[in-house]
N, C-alpha and C positions, 0 to 999 in steps of 0.2 A: 131268231129262233121262232119257230111257228108255235102257235097255241093249239091245244086240243079243240076239236069241234065242240061248239056249245059253250066255250069258256068266254069270259069277259074280254072285250076288245076295246081298242082305242075308240073314244067317242061314246061308249056306253056309260050309263049312270051307275054309280056304286049302289048295289042292292040295299034296301032299307031293312035292317034286321036289328033285334035287340039282343045284346049279350050281357053277361055278368062278369064283373071283375072285382078283385079284392083290393080295397083301398085301406088307407089308415082308419077310415070310418066303418070298416066292415064291408060286407058284400053289397055291391051297388050295381044297378042296371045302367047300361050305356047303349045308346043307339048309334048306328053307323051314320045317321044324319047328323048327330051331334059332333061326331069325329071328323066328318068330311065337309059339311056345308060351309061355304065361305072361307075355306082354307086350302092351302097347297100342302098335300100330304104325300109322304112316301110310305108305302106299306110293303113290308116284305114278309114272306111266309116260309116257315121251316116245317119239315115233317115232324119234328118233335123236340121239345125242350131237353136239355142235357145230352142230346145225341152228339157224336163226335164232330162232324162238320159244322153243325149248327152252333155248338159251344166254342169250338176252336177258331172258326173263321167267320160265319155269317153274322151272328150277333156282335162279336167284338168289332168287326169292320164298320158296322153302323154306329157303334158307340164312338169309335175313333174318328169317323167322318161326319159326325153330327154337326159340328161347328161349320164345316165346309158346306154341308147341305143347307144349313140355316142361312148361311151367307148368300146362297142362291135363291132365297125366298121361300124355303120350305118351312112351314109353320109347325109341322108335327111329323115324327117318325114313329111308325107303329110296327111292332113285331107281332105277327099272328101265328098261332099254332093251335092244332086240335089237341089241347091239353086243358086240364081243369084250372080254375083261377088260382088255387093254392100252389100248384106246380109252376105256373107262369110267374107268380110273385116271387117264389123262392129262386127260380132261375134268374130273374132280373136282379135280385139282391146278390146272388153269387156272381153274376156277370158284371156287377158294378154299374148298372145302367143309369142310376140316379134318375134325373129328369130328362135325360137325353133321348130315351126310347120308351114309348108306352108299350107295356107287355099285355097284349090283348088275347085272352083265352077264348077259344071257340070250342068249348067242351063237347058240344053235340054236333059239331061240323056244320052248323046252320049257315054261317056266313060263307065258309069255304064252299059249301054245296051251292049256295046262291051265286057264287062267283064262277061255278063250273070247273073248279080246280081241285077236286078231291083226288085221292089215289087209294088204292087198296094195298095197305101194308101188312095184310094178314100173313103173308109168307114169312114176315119178320116178327110176328106177334104184336103188331101195332094196330090192327084193325083199320078203320077208315081214318085217313090223315089227309093233310093238305100237301099238295105238291110244293116243291121249292120254287118260289117265284118272287118277283118284285113288280110293283106298279106305282105309278105316279098319278094322282088325281088333283084336279083343280076345281074347287067348288062342286065336288061330288061327281065330276066327269073324268073318266080315265083319259090321260094324255100319253101314257106310255105303259106297256105291259111286257114283261119278259119272263117266260116260263122255262125252267131248266129241263134239259133232257134227263131221263133217269140216271141217277148216279153222278151227275155233273154239278159243278159249282163254278159258273162263269158269268152268265148274263144277269144274275140277280145279286151280285156282290154290291157292296156299297160303292166301290170304285166305278163299276159299270153304271150304276144308277146316277151317280154324281155327273157323269157325262150326258145324261138324258134330261136332267131337270133344268 
């Protein structure tokens, strides 16, 4: 699957940005450097928390495949969405992710924009969102990236990523 022009590519460094997420200790800042440096990370992005494909297939697939991904050397699995920290925390709780998947909010689309993978969801009342995609990074460098065609769910599934790590 080809990526849009200007989007992150294999060999690129993960952009360095600071995001906020809700933890048991309240709102905390986290940098992408902290999340990716020195680790093998699978990051998958969904257009929105609680949306049909995201809730029924995308997130549950990574929860179910977490052990298989970790067995292949993955240190961390991150779910990214242009949603606020409260929504991402609630969605993770509802989805039963536990410690298998980190729910990373990108409320202002800062990280998604830096990756070059935003989409205009205005026609659906969503505003700026992230495309559906998955990537693998080792020590902050992208080793695999797969961006879905609009309306599709194929190349960014947990099963597809499992074949690429």
